[in-house]
LOBA-317344 format. One record per residue (C-alpha): residue in three letters; x, y, z. Coordinates in steps of 0.05 Angstrom, whole numbers, padded with zeros to 5 digits, always signed. Layout:
BEGIN
ALAXYZ ...
end
This chain:
BEGIN
MET+02207+01496+01398 THR+02169+01552+01368 ASP+02099+01519+01356 TRP+02065+01512+01425 VAL+01993+01484+01429 THR+01938+01511+01474 VAL+01903+01459+01520 LEU+01839+01477+01555 PRO+01822+01438+01619 GLY+01760+01392+01606 GLU+01710+01364+01658 ALA+01767+01337+01697 GLY+01787+01406+01718 VAL+01850+01443+01719 GLN+01890+01404+01771 LYS+01876+01333+01739 THR+01892+01363+01671 ALA+01959+01391+01695 ILE+01978+01325+01729 ALA+01960+01288+01662 LEU+02001+01336+01620 LEU+02061+01333+01663 ALA+02059+01258+01665 VAL+02065+01254+01590 ALA+02118+01311+01584 ASP+02192+01294+01578 ASP+02209+01361+01613 PRO+02163+01398+01663 ALA+02181+01464+01625 HIS+02145+01439+01563 VAL+02079+01450+01602 GLN+02064+01522+01619 THR+02004+01558+01648 GLN+01967+01614+01616 ARG+01912+01661+01634 GLY+01920+01654+01707 GLY+01925+01576+01703 ALA+01858+01573+01665 GLU+01893+01538+01607 PHE+01959+01508+01588 LEU+02011+01523+01533 VAL+02046+01456+01516 ALA+02098+01431+01467 PRO+02066+01394+01407 TYR+02090+01325+01426 VAL+02057+01336+01497 ALA+01990+01352+01462 ASP+01997+01290+01419 ARG+02012+01244+01478 TYR+01958+01275+01521 ASN+01905+01265+01468 THR+01928+01192+01454 ALA+01924+01178+01528 ARG+01854+01208+01535 GLU+01826+01163+01478 PRO+01785+01107+01507 ASN+01804+01036+01488 PRO+01759+01002+01440 ARG+01714+00951+01472 PRO+01722+00882+01449 ARG+01664+00853+01410 ARG+01623+00795+01444 ARG+01592+00749+01398 ALA+01533+00704+01416 LYS+01548+00631+01421 LYS+01528+00592+01365 GLU+01477+00536+01385 ASP+01483+00466+01359 ASP+01420+00441+01326 
end
């Protein structure tokens, strides 16, 4: 693997970001810390899985009941 992706921890913080990245990685070696643990260098598939896991599920639409006249 030559193309690694940098991931910066968000509002969740460094520890929760690390746990989430390791949870989606096939191999823990595909998640590395950089800059004293302030950011992560990950394999491309890990970044894709991490971003997909973070996307909120779309909320179902609720429709008003039709009233019978």
